[in-house]
C-alpha positions in Angstrom: 32.1 33.5 11.2 32.4 36.2 13.8 28.8 37.5 13.8 25.4 35.9 13.3 23.9 37.4 10.2 20.4 35.9 9.8 19.9 38.0 6.6 22.3 35.6 4.9 19.9 32.6 5.3 18.2 31.8 2.0 14.5 32.6 2.6 13.4 30.6 -0.4 14.8 27.4 1.2 14.3 28.4 4.9 10.7 27.2 5.2 10.0 23.8 6.7 8.2 22.4 3.7 10.6 23.9 1.1 13.6 22.7 3.1 12.1 19.2 3.2 11.5 19.3 -0.5 15.1 20.3 -1.2 16.5 17.7 1.2 14.2 15.0 -0.3 15.2 15.8 -3.9 18.9 16.0 -2.9 18.8 12.5 -1.4 16.3 10.8 -3.8 17.0 12.6 -7.1 14.2 13.3 -9.5 10.8 12.3 -7.9 7.1 12.4 -8.6 4.8 14.8 -6.9 3.2 11.8 -5.0 6.5 10.6 -3.8 7.6 14.0 -2.6 4.2 14.4 -0.9 4.5 11.1 0.9 8.1 11.9 1.9 7.4 15.4 3.1 4.0 14.7 4.6 2.3 17.7 3.1 -1.1 18.1 1.6 -1.5 18.5 -2.2 -2.3 22.2 -2.0 0.5 23.0 0.5 3.1 21.0 -1.4 2.1 22.5 -4.8 2.4 26.1 -3.4 5.9 25.4 -2.0 7.1 23.6 -5.1 5.9 26.4 -7.3 7.9 28.9 -5.2 11.0 26.7 -5.7 10.2 26.6 -9.4 9.9 30.3 -9.6 13.2 30.7 -7.9 14.8 28.3 -10.4 15.7 25.8 -7.7 13.4 23.1 -9.0 12.4 22.1 -12.5 9.4 19.9 -13.5 8.9 17.6 -16.4 5.2 16.8 -17.1 4.0 13.7 -19.0 1.2 11.2 -19.2 1.5 7.6 -18.1 -1.6 5.4 -18.9 -3.5 8.7 -19.6 -2.7 10.0 -16.1 -0.7 13.2 -15.7 2.7 12.7 -14.0 5.0 15.4 -12.8 8.6 14.7 -12.1 10.6 17.3 -10.1 14.3 17.7 -10.0 16.8 20.1 -8.5 18.3 22.5 -11.0 22.0 23.3 -10.9 21.0 26.6 -9.2 19.0 24.7 -6.7 21.8 22.3 -5.9 24.2 25.2 -5.4 21.8 27.1 -3.2 21.1 24.1 -1.1 24.8 23.4 -0.6 25.4 27.1 0.3 22.4 27.0 2.7 23.8 23.9 4.5 27.4 25.4 4.6 26.1 28.6 6.1 24.3 26.7 8.8 27.4 24.5 9.5 29.5 27.7 9.8 27.3 28.9 12.5 28.2 25.9 14.7 31.2 26.3 17.0 34.3 24.5 16.0 
């Protein structure tokens, strides 16, 4: 890369909480809301806003069910999310000098 082009950074991922969610799901695989919350260290409200943005961008999908009559949401990276995260990391790596 010859020139820094910050416009190329994926704004959907480039938020501390959303980046942490993407990284957590990349390393853990599908995870419950409570596990992501614990891993990321966000509040319920903050986490749900950021997960919803990732869902709207088709980077994360959710499967909702009930376990012992309690709602459980399991989040996963979509194929688009995996590709976007890889591209995000590759772009940042390319900014580093060789």
